[in-house]
C-alpha positions as CSV (number, residue, x, y, z in Angstrom):
1,X,0.0,0.0,0.0
2,X,2.8,2.4,0.9
3,X,4.3,1.7,-2.5
4,X,1.1,2.6,-4.3
5,X,0.8,5.9,-2.3
6,X,4.4,6.7,-3.1
7,X,3.8,6.2,-6.8
8,X,0.7,8.4,-6.6
9,X,2.8,11.1,-4.8
10,X,5.4,11.0,-7.6
11,X,2.7,11.2,-10.3
12,X,1.2,14.3,-8.5
13,X,4.6,15.9,-8.4
14,X,5.2,15.2,-12.1
15,X,1.9,16.7,-13.1
16,X,2.5,19.7,-10.8
17,X,5.9,20.3,-12.4
18,X,4.4,20.0,-15.9
19,X,1.8,22.7,-15.3
20,X,4.0,25.8,-15.6
21,X,4.9,24.9,-19.2
22,X,1.3,24.5,-20.1
23,X,0.4,27.7,-18.4
24,X,3.0,29.5,-20.6
25,X,1.2,28.3,-23.7
26,X,3.3,25.2,-24.5
27,X,1.4,22.4,-26.1
28,X,2.9,18.9,-26.7
29,X,1.8,17.0,-29.8
30,X,2.4,13.2,-30.2
31,X,3.0,12.3,-33.8
32,X,0.4,9.9,-35.2
33,X,0.6,7.4,-38.1
34,X,0.5,9.3,-41.4
35,X,1.4,12.7,-40.0
36,X,4.3,14.9,-41.2
37,X,5.7,18.1,-39.9
38,X,3.9,20.2,-42.5
39,X,0.5,18.8,-41.6
40,X,1.1,19.2,-37.8
41,X,2.2,22.9,-38.3
42,X,-1.0,23.6,-40.3
43,X,-3.1,22.0,-37.6
44,X,-1.7,24.3,-34.9
45,X,-1.5,27.5,-37.1
46,X,2.3,27.8,-36.9
47,X,4.9,27.7,-39.6
48,X,6.8,24.5,-40.3
49,X,10.1,26.4,-39.7
50,X,8.9,27.6,-36.3
51,X,7.9,24.0,-35.3
52,X,11.2,22.6,-36.5
53,X,13.2,25.3,-34.6
54,X,11.2,24.7,-31.4
55,X,12.1,21.0,-31.5
56,X,15.7,21.2,-32.8
57,X,14.8,19.3,-36.0
58,X,17.5,19.6,-38.7
59,X,15.5,17.6,-41.3
60,X,11.8,18.7,-41.5
61,X,11.0,15.5,-43.5
62,X,11.9,13.1,-40.6
63,X,9.4,12.7,-37.8
64,X,8.3,9.4,-36.3
65,X,5.2,7.9,-34.8
66,X,5.1,8.5,-31.1
67,X,7.6,11.5,-31.2
68,X,6.6,14.3,-28.8
69,X,6.8,17.7,-30.4
70,X,6.7,21.1,-28.6
71,X,4.1,23.4,-30.3
72,X,5.5,26.9,-30.0
73,X,3.1,29.7,-28.9
74,X,1.8,32.1,-31.5
75,X,4.2,34.7,-30.2
76,X,7.2,32.4,-30.7
77,X,6.0,31.3,-34.1
78,X,5.7,34.8,-35.5
79,X,9.0,36.0,-34.1
80,X,11.2,37.4,-36.9
81,X,14.7,36.3,-37.9
82,X,17.4,36.6,-35.3
83,X,19.7,38.6,-37.5
84,X,20.4,42.3,-37.1
85,X,21.4,44.7,-39.9
86,X,25.0,44.4,-38.9
87,X,25.3,40.7,-39.2
88,X,27.5,38.7,-36.7
89,X,29.0,35.3,-36.0
90,X,27.1,32.0,-35.5
91,X,28.7,29.0,-33.9
92,X,27.3,25.8,-35.4
93,X,25.5,23.5,-32.9
94,X,25.2,19.7,-33.2
95,X,22.3,18.8,-35.5
96,X,22.3,22.2,-37.3
97,X,22.6,22.5,-41.1
98,X,23.3,25.5,-43.3
99,X,19.7,25.8,-44.5
100,X,18.3,26.0,-41.0
101,X,20.9,28.5,-39.9
102,X,20.2,30.6,-43.0
103,X,16.5,30.6,-42.2
104,X,17.2,31.6,-38.6
105,X,18.9,34.8,-39.8
106,X,16.6,35.6,-42.6
107,X,19.1,34.7,-45.3
108,X,19.3,32.3,-48.3
109,X,21.6,29.3,-48.1
110,X,23.4,30.6,-51.1
111,X,24.1,33.9,-49.4
112,X,25.4,32.3,-46.2
113,X,27.6,29.8,-48.1
114,X,29.0,32.7,-50.2
115,X,29.8,34.8,-47.1
116,X,31.8,31.9,-45.7
117,X,33.4,30.5,-48.9
118,X,31.6,27.2,-48.5
119,X,31.5,25.2,-51.7
120,X,29.5,22.3,-50.2
121,X,26.5,23.4,-48.2
122,X,26.2,20.0,-46.6
123,X,29.8,20.1,-45.2
124,X,29.6,22.1,-42.0
125,X,30.5,20.9,-38.5
126,X,29.7,21.5,-34.9
127,X,31.8,24.3,-33.5
128,X,32.4,26.0,-36.9
129,X,32.1,29.8,-36.8
130,X,30.0,31.2,-39.6
131,X,30.0,34.9,-40.5
132,X,26.4,36.1,-40.8
133,X,26.3,38.8,-43.5
134,X,24.3,41.9,-43.3
135,X,20.8,40.8,-44.2
136,X,20.2,44.0,-46.3
137,X,22.7,42.7,-48.8
138,X,21.9,39.0,-48.8
139,X,20.2,39.1,-52.2
140,X,20.7,42.0,-54.6
141,X,17.4,43.9,-54.7
142,X,15.6,43.7,-58.0
143,X,15.4,47.0,-59.9
144,X,12.0,48.7,-60.7
145,X,10.8,47.5,-64.1
146,X,8.0,48.2,-66.5
147,X,5.3,45.5,-65.9
148,X,4.7,43.3,-68.9
149,X,1.5,44.0,-70.8
150,X,0.9,47.1,-68.7
151,X,0.1,45.1,-65.6
152,X,-0.7,47.4,-62.7
153,X,-1.4,44.9,-59.9
154,X,0.6,42.1,-58.4
155,X,2.7,39.9,-60.7
156,X,5.7,37.5,-60.4
157,X,8.9,37.7,-62.4
158,X,11.2,34.6,-62.7
159,X,14.6,35.2,-64.1
160,X,16.1,31.9,-65.3
161,X,19.6,33.4,-65.8
162,X,20.0,34.6,-62.2
163,X,17.7,31.9,-60.7
164,X,15.8,34.7,-58.9
165,X,12.1,35.3,-58.3
166,X,10.7,38.8,-57.6
167,X,7.2,39.7,-56.6
168,X,6.1,43.1,-58.0
169,X,3.3,45.5,-57.4
170,X,3.1,47.4,-60.7
171,X,6.7,48.4,-61.3
172,X,7.8,48.2,-57.6
173,X,9.6,45.0,-56.4
174,X,8.3,44.0,-53.0
175,X,10.2,40.7,-52.3
176,X,13.0,38.8,-53.9
177,X,14.3,35.2,-53.4
178,X,16.7,32.7,-55.0
179,X,14.9,29.8,-56.6
180,X,15.8,26.6,-58.4
181,X,14.2,26.1,-61.9
182,X,14.4,23.3,-64.4
183,X,17.5,21.4,-65.3
184,X,18.7,21.5,-69.0
185,X,16.9,18.2,-69.8
186,X,13.7,19.4,-68.1
187,X,13.6,23.2,-68.6
188,X,11.1,25.6,-67.1
189,X,8.9,27.0,-69.9
190,X,9.4,30.7,-70.8
191,X,6.6,33.1,-71.5
192,X,3.8,34.8,-69.7
193,X,1.2,32.7,-67.8
194,X,-1.3,33.2,-65.0
195,X,-1.8,31.1,-61.8
196,X,-4.8,28.9,-62.4
197,X,-4.9,26.6,-59.4
198,X,-3.6,26.7,-55.8
199,X,-3.1,24.0,-53.1
200,X,-1.8,24.2,-49.6
201,X,-0.1,20.8,-50.3
202,X,-0.1,18.4,-53.2
203,X,1.6,15.2,-54.1
204,X,4.0,15.3,-57.1
205,X,5.4,12.5,-59.1
206,X,7.1,11.7,-62.4
207,X,9.8,9.5,-63.9
208,X,12.0,8.5,-61.0
209,X,10.5,10.6,-58.2
210,X,7.6,10.9,-55.8
211,X,7.2,13.8,-53.5
212,X,4.3,13.7,-51.0
213,X,2.8,16.9,-49.5
214,X,4.7,19.5,-51.5
215,X,3.7,22.7,-49.8
216,X,2.2,25.9,-51.1
217,X,1.7,24.9,-54.7
218,X,0.5,27.3,-57.4
219,X,0.1,26.0,-60.9
220,X,0.7,28.5,-63.7
221,X,0.9,26.3,-66.9
222,X,0.0,22.7,-67.5
223,X,1.8,20.7,-64.7
224,X,4.3,23.5,-64.0
225,X,4.0,25.3,-60.7
226,X,5.7,27.5,-58.1
227,X,6.0,25.6,-54.8
228,X,7.9,25.1,-51.5
229,X,10.8,22.7,-51.3
230,X,11.8,20.4,-48.4
231,X,14.1,18.0,-50.3
232,X,17.0,20.3,-51.1
233,X,18.4,23.7,-50.2
234,X,20.5,24.4,-53.2
235,X,18.6,27.5,-54.3
236,X,20.3,29.7,-56.9
237,X,21.0,26.7,-59.1
238,X,18.7,24.7,-61.5
239,X,17.5,21.6,-59.7
240,X,13.9,20.8,-60.8
241,X,11.9,18.9,-63.4
242,X,10.6,22.2,-64.7
243,X,8.8,23.7,-61.7
244,X,10.0,26.7,-59.8
245,X,11.4,25.5,-56.4
246,X,11.2,28.1,-53.6
247,X,12.5,27.9,-50.0
248,X,9.4,26.9,-48.1
249,X,9.1,30.1,-46.1
250,X,9.3,32.1,-49.3
251,X,6.7,29.9,-50.9
252,X,4.4,30.4,-47.9
253,X,4.7,34.2,-48.2
254,X,4.1,34.1,-52.0
255,X,1.1,31.8,-51.6
256,X,-0.5,34.3,-49.2
257,X,0.4,37.3,-51.5
258,X,-0.6,35.9,-54.9
259,X,-3.9,34.6,-56.1
260,X,-5.6,32.8,-59.0
261,X,-5.0,35.0,-62.1
262,X,-1.7,36.5,-60.9
263,X,0.7,37.0,-63.9
264,X,3.9,34.9,-63.9
265,X,6.5,36.2,-66.3
266,X,9.4,33.7,-67.0
267,X,12.4,34.7,-69.0
268,X,16.2,34.5,-69.4
């Protein structure tokens, strides 16, 4: 009997200790069969990057059934990049990769690699000191341009030569990011198109590949789309089967900014 009461006392203490975390807004989610990080983030209204950061996940595509995930509060999820205009130094921690570090400071992987003369983005190590460049110079700003066809509203420009996507309002650029477009054998089509369908997530497949739950998909021509990317971080270089691959956080922003009918102008 004493043993039972002792166990009850321990359980009460554990529950008592657990309460402060819940009181501060922390929620624990246990991963169920068939779930992935993207779907869990959608369920709780947080970004996938915020969820990954809160749990120290270096690979957003690897969660397992039974895994306990901390769901960040809304305030934590919407907190901006940790970088300041003056840059700084980041010491690589175990489990981190260049893509996640770049996201933390509001940079592209390409910009962070270039600032540290890293030729292989996958070859960083714990304890390595990385120079964080000034975020204002991470990607050269796009110049004002004359909108094609006299477009006065929102439109998207994809430059295949520079592997860069820019969102415009009229002739004013409002956001620029590096992307990965089609490889030589599977080029991205050039021309002017309009977004005709949008999906928060969609499965994609073709010869030799199957990608479930591709996030923030916007089709602009036949089977070609703008979408988020969780399977590589080599933006700034052609990588795709013809679609325009964006960093997932950039695809999320673009998805909320654009709509069906938005012009997509693709050129060299």
